[in-house]
N, C-alpha and C positions, 0 to 999 in steps of 0.2 A: 357559566352560561354566554357563550361567546355573540356578540351583536355587529351590527354593521354587515356589510358585506363581501362577498367573495373577492378575493383582490383580482383573479386571475376570471374571474365568471361575476361582471357587477352585476347583473339582473339574478344571483341568488343569494340569500341570507349563507350567513356563514354560522356554523354550527360549533366552531372548533377558533383557535388562533393558534399561530406558530409559536412554538414552544421558543425560539430564538428570538423575532422578530414584529410577533406579536399581526401580522397579516391574517384577516379574514382567510378560512379554507370551510367553503358549500361542503353540503353532505356528499355531493358525488366525488369531488377532491378528494374530502377524508375516506372516503371507503374504497376509492380507489388506489392514494397512495398514502395519503396522512395518516392513517391507521400503523404503517407499515415500521415505526422506529421501537413502537410497545410500551407498556408503562404506560401508558395516557397519553404519551407525547406524540405531537404532529409537527411537522418541518410544511410550510411550504415548497414552494418551486427554487425559489432566488435562494433560499437557505443552503437547501440539496444543492444546488449547483456550489453554494460558497463552498461547503463541506470534502464536493468533488474537486475543485480544485487545491482545497489543502493537501488533499492528498496527492495528488501528483505535486506541485511545491516539494512537500515532504519527500517525494521520491525521487525530485531531481536533485533533492542536493542528500539524498543518499547517494545517490546515482556517482556526485563528485566526491564522497567521504570514501565511495568502494574505489573510485581510480587512484585517491592520494593512498591509500591501504596500500592498494597492489604494486603502483610507483615504490612505494617502502619497501616494501615485501622483496620487489626482483631488486632495490639497488644494494640490502642487508644480504639476498642473496650470492647479488657478483663481489660485494667487499668478501665477505664469507669464504667465497671460492677461490677467490684472488689468495688472501691471508692462510688459507689451507695448502694453497699448492707452494707461495712463500715457505711457510714452515718446515714442511718436510721434502719437498723434494728434491734436495741433496743427500736423504737419507734412503729413502724408501718411493722411488715412484706410483708403488701400485696405493702404499700407504699414503702419499700424498692427498692420491685420487678419493680415495676415501674420504680421508677426514678435509678433502676441501667439499667434498659434496654433502658433510654433517654441517659444517660451519654456514655454509650453505644455508641448509636448512633455518641453521639456528638463526642466520641475520633475518630468514623468511615469518619464523615465528616470532619475532624479537615483541612485536606489540602484541601476542598471545601473553610473553610470560611477563612484560609491562604489568596488563593486567591483573595476571597472577600474584604478584607481587603486589600488586595495590591492594588488592584482597586483603590479601594474610597482614599486610601491615597497617590496614583498616582496623581488622580484629585484634590484632597482637599489635598494638603502637608501643614505639623506645627501641633501641636495640635489637630487645631478642626476635623484633618482627622484620629488622633487617635482616638478621642471620637466617631465620627460619624461611625467609624469600630468597634467599642466597642459596641453600640448600636444596629448596625445592628447588629451582632452575639447573643445579646438578643433578638431580634424581630426576628431572623430568628429559636429561637428554637423551636416550634412548627414545625417547615419544617425539623429537623434534622433525623427524621427517613425515612422521604422521600427524601431529600438531599443524604444520604447512597445507599437507593434502586436506584432512579434515577443513581449513580455512577456506582454502579454492571450493570447495564441494559444498559450504554453506553459505558462500555468498554469490554462487554459480543459482542455488538453489533458492536465494534472496530474489536476487537478480528478475528470473522466470515469474514470483512472484509479485514482483510489481508493474511487471508487461504487461499480468493479466489483470492485476487489479485495474489498472487503466483503462485496458480495454473492457472490464465486466464496467466500472464506470460511466464509460462512455455511453454504449449499449444501454443502460439504463437511464440516463439522461435522454439519450434519442424518443425511447419509448415514452419516457415523462412527456417531452415536447409534443411526441405524437398524440398522447391523449388531449392535450389542449387544442391542436390543430382539427382532430375530431370531436371533441364537445362542441367547437366555436360554430363549425361545420357543418353538424345536425342541428345545431341551435338553428342555424340560419337556412335550413331544410327541413323544415319540419313537415312529417309525414313521407319523405322521398327514401322510397330502398335507400339503405346503404352497400348491399352490392353493387346498382348502379352507380352511383356520386361515386364509387371506386374505381369502376371501367369506364370512368368517362374519361379519366386521364388529370384529374383534378387534383388539389391538395392528398386527398387520401388515397391515392393513387399508388404510391410504394408508403403508405403509412402503416407501421408494424402494428399499433393499437387496432385499428382498423382491421385490418388483417384477422389478430389473431379475436375482436370479436365475431368476424364474420367464421370461420372454420373451428372457433369455440365456445362461444357466447360472452354475454358482456360479463357476467361473473365470473369467467377465467381469465377475461381480460385484464380484471379488478384483479385478481391475485396475482396475476405475475405485477402486477405492478407492485402491489404492496410486498411481495417477496425480493421487489427491486430493493425496496426501504432496508427491508434487512441485510440484503447483501451488498449494500455501499455502508454500512455501518458496522459490519463484519470484516469488510473491506478497512476502513478503519482502524481496525483492533488490530490486521496485517500490517499494515503500515504503521503502526505503533511500534509492532515487537520487532520491526528494524531498528530498531532505539538511536534515530537519528539525533547526532549532536547538536543540542541548542542552537549552535552558535552559528549553526549553519542555515537555520531559519528565517524565513524572512519575518523581520520585527513588527 
């Protein structure tokens, strides 16, 4: 059983504590957003904001990682194309063009081939692993253009997901901030009609939480805020799926 007062509403007793920092969470806060994490866990707004900042930091690192990958793919493609032209231009012009494109795709796909090789050598150590990794690279030769294309498509999709995560997190945090502004304003204006307060052009005029209460009711507004916490947790899973390299993360 939590003791003490709510961190954001000092006049109210805490019914739960933040699972990260231990701050008190009152019943209104818990019903509105605290229960959204599930499994009996609750997060205060400050720790939720930190979680969102972690998402943003990982996404920034991911963008740098993708930028580096694209630069290396372009360099590999250019070098491969030059080598292809140099190797065949004297014998057959059309063969030079085709081979240049294939070698360019090989250069662009080098990162994917290295991953395949590392995976093979991890499960088959020693010289046997080296031989099989080499044969796999040769066997995949016809797929180089498709590997390159797949890499671009995958990264493009992930960049779009990253943009959606950032926008989603920011909207949810805004709704949480509006929730605090709403509850504090209502505490200071007991008995005053909410619609009247919102129409006065003050704190609640463009308050998203207050507008949801007016249009859909308090329970629906709380449900949307709880769902927002579920979405933030799901966004974290999306960010982790990007496989951001640890060395790019802030210490």
